PDB file as gemmi writes it, atoms N, CA and C in Angstrom:
CRYST1    1.000    1.000    1.000  90.00  90.00  90.00 P 1                      
ATOM      1  N   MET A   1     -32.084  -5.652  -5.160  1.00  0.00           N  
ATOM      2  CA  MET A   1     -31.020  -5.228  -6.053  1.00  0.00           C  
ATOM      3  C   MET A   1     -30.080  -6.083  -6.235  1.00  0.00           C  
ATOM      4  N   MET A   2     -30.040  -6.673  -7.771  1.00  0.00           N  
ATOM      5  CA  MET A   2     -28.978  -7.503  -8.093  1.00  0.00           C  
ATOM      6  C   MET A   2     -27.588  -6.838  -8.403  1.00  0.00           C  
ATOM      7  N   LEU A   3     -26.944  -7.741  -7.590  1.00  0.00           N  
ATOM      8  CA  LEU A   3     -25.378  -7.262  -8.035  1.00  0.00           C  
ATOM      9  C   LEU A   3     -24.714  -8.027  -8.942  1.00  0.00           C  
ATOM     10  N   TYR A   4     -23.697  -6.842  -9.736  1.00  0.00           N  
ATOM     11  CA  TYR A   4     -23.082  -7.511 -10.782  1.00  0.00           C  
ATOM     12  C   TYR A   4     -21.483  -6.985 -10.913  1.00  0.00           C  
ATOM     13  N   PRO A   5     -21.040  -8.109 -10.833  1.00  0.00           N  
ATOM     14  CA  PRO A   5     -20.578  -9.288 -11.262  1.00  0.00           C  
ATOM     15  C   PRO A   5     -21.402 -10.237  -9.844  1.00  0.00           C  
ATOM     16  N   PRO A   6     -21.895 -11.076 -10.091  1.00  0.00           N  
ATOM     17  CA  PRO A   6     -22.310 -12.164  -8.891  1.00  0.00           C  
ATOM     18  C   PRO A   6     -21.454 -12.492  -8.030  1.00  0.00           C  
ATOM     19  N   VAL A   7     -21.590 -12.318  -6.456  1.00  0.00           N  
ATOM     20  CA  VAL A   7     -20.374 -12.545  -5.609  1.00  0.00           C  
ATOM     21  C   VAL A   7     -20.113 -14.056  -5.881  1.00  0.00           C  
ATOM     22  N   ALA A   8     -21.118 -14.966  -6.152  1.00  0.00           N  
ATOM     23  CA  ALA A   8     -20.874 -16.597  -6.042  1.00  0.00           C  
ATOM     24  C   ALA A   8     -19.973 -16.850  -7.157  1.00  0.00           C  
ATOM     25  N   GLU A   9     -19.942 -16.024  -8.250  1.00  0.00           N  
ATOM     26  CA  GLU A   9     -19.083 -16.089  -9.611  1.00  0.00           C  
ATOM     27  C   GLU A   9     -17.747 -15.841  -9.378  1.00  0.00           C  
ATOM     28  N   LEU A  10     -17.628 -14.909  -8.722  1.00  0.00           N  
ATOM     29  CA  LEU A  10     -15.942 -14.211  -8.061  1.00  0.00           C  
ATOM     30  C   LEU A  10     -15.665 -15.326  -7.186  1.00  0.00           C  
ATOM     31  N   VAL A  11     -16.395 -15.594  -6.406  1.00  0.00           N  
ATOM     32  CA  VAL A  11     -15.660 -16.857  -5.378  1.00  0.00           C  
ATOM     33  C   VAL A  11     -15.471 -17.992  -6.054  1.00  0.00           C  
ATOM     34  N   GLU A  12     -16.121 -18.601  -6.960  1.00  0.00           N  
ATOM     35  CA  GLU A  12     -15.668 -19.567  -7.590  1.00  0.00           C  
ATOM     36  C   GLU A  12     -14.401 -19.611  -8.306  1.00  0.00           C  
ATOM     37  N   LYS A  13     -14.002 -18.141  -9.055  1.00  0.00           N  
ATOM     38  CA  LYS A  13     -12.734 -18.093  -9.649  1.00  0.00           C  
ATOM     39  C   LYS A  13     -11.553 -17.925  -8.460  1.00  0.00           C  
ATOM     40  N   THR A  14     -11.838 -17.634  -7.404  1.00  0.00           N  
ATOM     41  CA  THR A  14     -10.631 -17.439  -6.486  1.00  0.00           C  
ATOM     42  C   THR A  14     -10.456 -18.496  -5.211  1.00  0.00           C  
ATOM     43  N   GLY A  15     -12.047 -19.336  -4.993  1.00  0.00           N  
ATOM     44  CA  GLY A  15     -11.815 -20.641  -4.178  1.00  0.00           C  
ATOM     45  C   GLY A  15     -12.820 -20.145  -3.034  1.00  0.00           C  
ATOM     46  N   ASN A  16     -12.281 -19.039  -2.493  1.00  0.00           N  
ATOM     47  CA  ASN A  16     -13.313 -18.774  -1.170  1.00  0.00           C  
ATOM     48  C   ASN A  16     -13.415 -16.997  -1.169  1.00  0.00           C  
ATOM     49  N   ARG A  17     -14.143 -16.711  -0.298  1.00  0.00           N  
ATOM     50  CA  ARG A  17     -14.826 -15.512  -0.030  1.00  0.00           C  
ATOM     51  C   ARG A  17     -13.370 -14.870   0.442  1.00  0.00           C  
ATOM     52  N   TYR A  18     -12.737 -15.453   1.591  1.00  0.00           N  
ATOM     53  CA  TYR A  18     -11.694 -14.951   2.214  1.00  0.00           C  
ATOM     54  C   TYR A  18     -10.261 -14.584   1.172  1.00  0.00           C  
ATOM     55  N   GLN A  19     -10.089 -15.426   0.214  1.00  0.00           N  
ATOM     56  CA  GLN A  19      -8.643 -15.174  -0.729  1.00  0.00           C  
ATOM     57  C   GLN A  19      -9.459 -13.962  -2.205  1.00  0.00           C  
ATOM     58  N   LEU A  20     -10.929 -13.930  -2.068  1.00  0.00           N  
ATOM     59  CA  LEU A  20     -11.546 -13.116  -3.004  1.00  0.00           C  
ATOM     60  C   LEU A  20     -11.152 -11.303  -2.638  1.00  0.00           C  
ATOM     61  N   VAL A  21     -11.604 -11.475  -0.975  1.00  0.00           N  
ATOM     62  CA  VAL A  21     -11.300  -9.978  -0.472  1.00  0.00           C  
ATOM     63  C   VAL A  21      -9.864  -9.625  -0.409  1.00  0.00           C  
ATOM     64  N   ASN A  22      -9.172 -10.658   0.231  1.00  0.00           N  
ATOM     65  CA  ASN A  22      -7.603 -10.258  -0.017  1.00  0.00           C  
ATOM     66  C   ASN A  22      -7.169  -9.649  -1.527  1.00  0.00           C  
ATOM     67  N   LEU A  23      -7.489 -10.519  -2.329  1.00  0.00           N  
ATOM     68  CA  LEU A  23      -6.821 -10.271  -3.650  1.00  0.00           C  
ATOM     69  C   LEU A  23      -7.524  -8.951  -4.496  1.00  0.00           C  
ATOM     70  N   VAL A  24      -8.658  -8.793  -3.958  1.00  0.00           N  
ATOM     71  CA  VAL A  24      -9.395  -7.459  -4.264  1.00  0.00           C  
ATOM     72  C   VAL A  24      -8.786  -6.125  -3.776  1.00  0.00           C  
ATOM     73  N   ALA A  25      -8.672  -6.347  -2.413  1.00  0.00           N  
ATOM     74  CA  ALA A  25      -8.131  -5.195  -1.554  1.00  0.00           C  
ATOM     75  C   ALA A  25      -6.708  -5.135  -2.100  1.00  0.00           C  
ATOM     76  N   ARG A  26      -6.193  -5.883  -2.023  1.00  0.00           N  
ATOM     77  CA  ARG A  26      -4.579  -6.201  -2.701  1.00  0.00           C  
ATOM     78  C   ARG A  26      -4.238  -5.266  -4.105  1.00  0.00           C  
ATOM     79  N   ARG A  27      -5.159  -5.386  -4.748  1.00  0.00           N  
ATOM     80  CA  ARG A  27      -5.410  -5.215  -6.323  1.00  0.00           C  
ATOM     81  C   ARG A  27      -5.639  -3.745  -6.149  1.00  0.00           C  
ATOM     82  N   ALA A  28      -6.901  -3.414  -5.194  1.00  0.00           N  
ATOM     83  CA  ALA A  28      -7.460  -1.746  -5.253  1.00  0.00           C  
ATOM     84  C   ALA A  28      -6.302  -0.922  -4.787  1.00  0.00           C  
ATOM     85  N   ARG A  29      -5.378  -1.265  -3.648  1.00  0.00           N  
ATOM     86  CA  ARG A  29      -4.779  -0.680  -3.376  1.00  0.00           C  
ATOM     87  C   ARG A  29      -3.594  -0.150  -4.253  1.00  0.00           C  
ATOM     88  N   ALA A  30      -3.033  -1.187  -4.792  1.00  0.00           N  
ATOM     89  CA  ALA A  30      -2.099  -1.283  -6.104  1.00  0.00           C  
ATOM     90  C   ALA A  30      -2.535  -0.229  -7.117  1.00  0.00           C  
ATOM     91  N   ILE A  31      -3.820  -0.295  -7.730  1.00  0.00           N  
ATOM     92  CA  ILE A  31      -4.455   0.755  -8.462  1.00  0.00           C  
ATOM     93  C   ILE A  31      -4.246   1.894  -8.004  1.00  0.00           C  
ATOM     94  N   SER A  32      -4.788   2.222  -6.952  1.00  0.00           N  
ATOM     95  CA  SER A  32      -4.762   3.597  -6.165  1.00  0.00           C  
ATOM     96  C   SER A  32      -3.603   4.273  -5.888  1.00  0.00           C  
ATOM     97  N   ALA A  33      -2.710   3.122  -5.671  1.00  0.00           N  
ATOM     98  CA  ALA A  33      -1.046   3.713  -5.661  1.00  0.00           C  
ATOM     99  C   ALA A  33      -0.558   4.247  -7.110  1.00  0.00           C  
ATOM    100  N   GLU A  34      -0.950   3.517  -8.142  1.00  0.00           N  
ATOM    101  CA  GLU A  34      -0.214   3.854  -9.313  1.00  0.00           C  
ATOM    102  C   GLU A  34      -0.989   5.155 -10.098  1.00  0.00           C  
ATOM    103  N   ALA A  35      -2.268   4.937  -9.765  1.00  0.00           N  
ATOM    104  CA  ALA A  35      -2.913   6.385 -10.233  1.00  0.00           C  
ATOM    105  C   ALA A  35      -2.521   7.863  -9.468  1.00  0.00           C  
ATOM    106  N   GLU A  36      -2.131   7.325  -7.912  1.00  0.00           N  
ATOM    107  CA  GLU A  36      -1.342   8.514  -7.397  1.00  0.00           C  
ATOM    108  C   GLU A  36      -0.463   9.372  -7.728  1.00  0.00           C  
ATOM    109  N   GLU A  37       0.476   8.064  -8.376  1.00  0.00           N  
ATOM    110  CA  GLU A  37       2.151   7.986  -8.530  1.00  0.00           C  
ATOM    111  C   GLU A  37       2.120   8.929  -9.681  1.00  0.00           C  
ATOM    112  N   ASN A  38       1.060   8.384 -10.528  1.00  0.00           N  
ATOM    113  CA  ASN A  38       1.068   9.130 -12.083  1.00  0.00           C  
ATOM    114  C   ASN A  38       0.351  10.201 -12.271  1.00  0.00           C  
ATOM    115  N   GLY A  39      -0.177  10.856 -11.371  1.00  0.00           N  
ATOM    116  CA  GLY A  39      -1.047  11.747 -11.255  1.00  0.00           C  
ATOM    117  C   GLY A  39      -2.437  11.717 -11.924  1.00  0.00           C  
ATOM    118  N   GLU A  40      -2.886  10.534 -12.179  1.00  0.00           N  
ATOM    119  CA  GLU A  40      -3.865  10.065 -13.145  1.00  0.00           C  
ATOM    120  C   GLU A  40      -5.537  10.159 -12.012  1.00  0.00           C  
ATOM    121  N   ILE A  41      -6.356  10.743 -12.616  1.00  0.00           N  
ATOM    122  CA  ILE A  41      -7.919  10.527 -12.370  1.00  0.00           C  
ATOM    123  C   ILE A  41      -8.592   9.375 -12.676  1.00  0.00           C  
ATOM    124  N   LEU A  42      -8.855   8.588 -11.616  1.00  0.00           N  
ATOM    125  CA  LEU A  42      -9.658   7.206 -12.289  1.00  0.00           C  
ATOM    126  C   LEU A  42     -11.036   7.147 -12.486  1.00  0.00           C  
ATOM    127  N   GLU A  43     -11.368   6.498 -13.596  1.00  0.00           N  
ATOM    128  CA  GLU A  43     -12.787   6.739 -14.122  1.00  0.00           C  
ATOM    129  C   GLU A  43     -13.762   5.665 -13.054  1.00  0.00           C  
ATOM    130  N   LYS A  44     -13.470   4.846 -12.597  1.00  0.00           N  
ATOM    131  CA  LYS A  44     -13.959   4.245 -11.449  1.00  0.00           C  
ATOM    132  C   LYS A  44     -13.506   3.958 -10.370  1.00  0.00           C  
ATOM    133  N   LYS A  45     -13.942   3.630  -9.452  1.00  0.00           N  
ATOM    134  CA  LYS A  45     -13.637   3.165  -7.590  1.00  0.00           C  
ATOM    135  C   LYS A  45     -12.220   1.968  -8.171  1.00  0.00           C  
ATOM    136  N   PRO A  46     -11.323   2.031  -7.540  1.00  0.00           N  
ATOM    137  CA  PRO A  46     -10.299   1.118  -7.447  1.00  0.00           C  
ATOM    138  C   PRO A  46     -10.855  -0.411  -6.912  1.00  0.00           C  
ATOM    139  N   VAL A  47     -11.667  -0.510  -6.099  1.00  0.00           N  
ATOM    140  CA  VAL A  47     -12.311  -1.863  -5.764  1.00  0.00           C  
ATOM    141  C   VAL A  47     -12.888  -2.244  -7.180  1.00  0.00           C  
ATOM    142  N   SER A  48     -13.891  -1.645  -7.627  1.00  0.00           N  
ATOM    143  CA  SER A  48     -14.733  -2.004  -8.919  1.00  0.00           C  
ATOM    144  C   SER A  48     -13.898  -2.229  -9.865  1.00  0.00           C  
ATOM    145  N   ALA A  49     -12.635  -1.537 -10.305  1.00  0.00           N  
ATOM    146  CA  ALA A  49     -11.802  -1.825 -11.335  1.00  0.00           C  
ATOM    147  C   ALA A  49     -11.030  -3.353 -10.961  1.00  0.00           C  
ATOM    148  N   ALA A  50     -10.757  -3.568  -9.624  1.00  0.00           N  
ATOM    149  CA  ALA A  50     -10.313  -4.801  -9.313  1.00  0.00           C  
ATOM    150  C   ALA A  50     -11.278  -6.098  -9.251  1.00  0.00           C  
ATOM    151  N   ILE A  51     -12.480  -5.619  -9.003  1.00  0.00           N  
ATOM    152  CA  ILE A  51     -13.237  -6.592  -9.039  1.00  0.00           C  
ATOM    153  C   ILE A  51     -13.596  -6.971 -10.334  1.00  0.00           C  
ATOM    154  N   ASP A  52     -13.826  -5.991 -11.635  1.00  0.00           N  
ATOM    155  CA  ASP A  52     -13.689  -6.582 -12.925  1.00  0.00           C  
ATOM    156  C   ASP A  52     -12.472  -7.214 -13.571  1.00  0.00           C  
ATOM    157  N   GLU A  53     -11.246  -7.055 -13.198  1.00  0.00           N  
ATOM    158  CA  GLU A  53     -10.273  -7.762 -13.126  1.00  0.00           C  
ATOM    159  C   GLU A  53     -10.238  -9.264 -12.760  1.00  0.00           C  
ATOM    160  N   VAL A  54     -10.805  -9.544 -11.620  1.00  0.00           N  
ATOM    161  CA  VAL A  54     -11.159 -10.746 -11.339  1.00  0.00           C  
ATOM    162  C   VAL A  54     -12.324 -11.703 -12.136  1.00  0.00           C  
ATOM    163  N   TYR A  55     -13.190 -10.653 -12.177  1.00  0.00           N  
ATOM    164  CA  TYR A  55     -14.400 -11.274 -13.322  1.00  0.00           C  
ATOM    165  C   TYR A  55     -13.913 -11.746 -14.614  1.00  0.00           C  
ATOM    166  N   THR A  56     -13.313 -10.656 -15.349  1.00  0.00           N  
ATOM    167  CA  THR A  56     -12.754 -11.072 -16.359  1.00  0.00           C  
ATOM    168  C   THR A  56     -11.522 -12.271 -16.677  1.00  0.00           C  
ATOM    169  N   GLY A  57     -11.208 -12.447 -15.484  1.00  0.00           N  
ATOM    170  CA  GLY A  57      -9.849 -13.456 -15.315  1.00  0.00           C  
ATOM    171  C   GLY A  57      -8.553 -12.821 -15.615  1.00  0.00           C  
ATOM    172  N   LYS A  58      -8.279 -11.218 -15.764  1.00  0.00           N  
ATOM    173  CA  LYS A  58      -7.335 -10.778 -16.133  1.00  0.00           C  
ATOM    174  C   LYS A  58      -6.550 -10.721 -14.585  1.00  0.00           C  
ATOM    175  N   LEU A  59      -7.148 -11.152 -13.509  1.00  0.00           N  
ATOM    176  CA  LEU A  59      -6.396 -11.150 -12.093  1.00  0.00           C  
ATOM    177  C   LEU A  59      -6.772 -12.580 -11.558  1.00  0.00           C  
ATOM    178  N   THR A  60      -6.036 -13.304 -11.122  1.00  0.00           N  
ATOM    179  CA  THR A  60      -6.210 -14.765 -10.597  1.00  0.00           C  
ATOM    180  C   THR A  60      -5.102 -14.553  -9.183  1.00  0.00           C  
ATOM    181  N   ILE A  61      -5.389 -15.856  -8.639  1.00  0.00           N  
ATOM    182  CA  ILE A  61      -4.738 -16.585  -7.362  1.00  0.00           C  
ATOM    183  C   ILE A  61      -3.900 -17.502  -7.937  1.00  0.00           C  
ATOM    184  N   ASP A  62      -2.489 -17.371  -7.665  1.00  0.00           N  
ATOM    185  CA  ASP A  62      -1.513 -18.246  -8.026  1.00  0.00           C  
ATOM    186  C   ASP A  62      -1.552 -19.419  -7.209  1.00  0.00           C  
ATOM    187  N   LYS A  63      -2.147 -20.811  -7.290  1.00  0.00           N  
ATOM    188  CA  LYS A  63      -2.546 -21.860  -6.941  1.00  0.00           C  
ATOM    189  C   LYS A  63      -1.060 -23.009  -6.495  1.00  0.00           C  
TER     190      LYS A  63                                                      
END                                                                             
C-alpha cells in the first residue's frame, strides 16, 4: 500500500518526525475546533486536511 503524500517528503518539510506529528496534531485540533464552533461538517478528516496543508506548503514550522 502506497501512502500519499510520502512520509519522507513531509519529514523533509518539517525537519523531523516529532515536529511533523506535533504540527499536524495541533493543526488538526484547530481545524476540528473551528468546524465545531461554526457548525460545519468537514469533507475530510482534520488530520488529512492538516497533512495536505503541510504537503502543499500552506502550513510550515517557524524556525
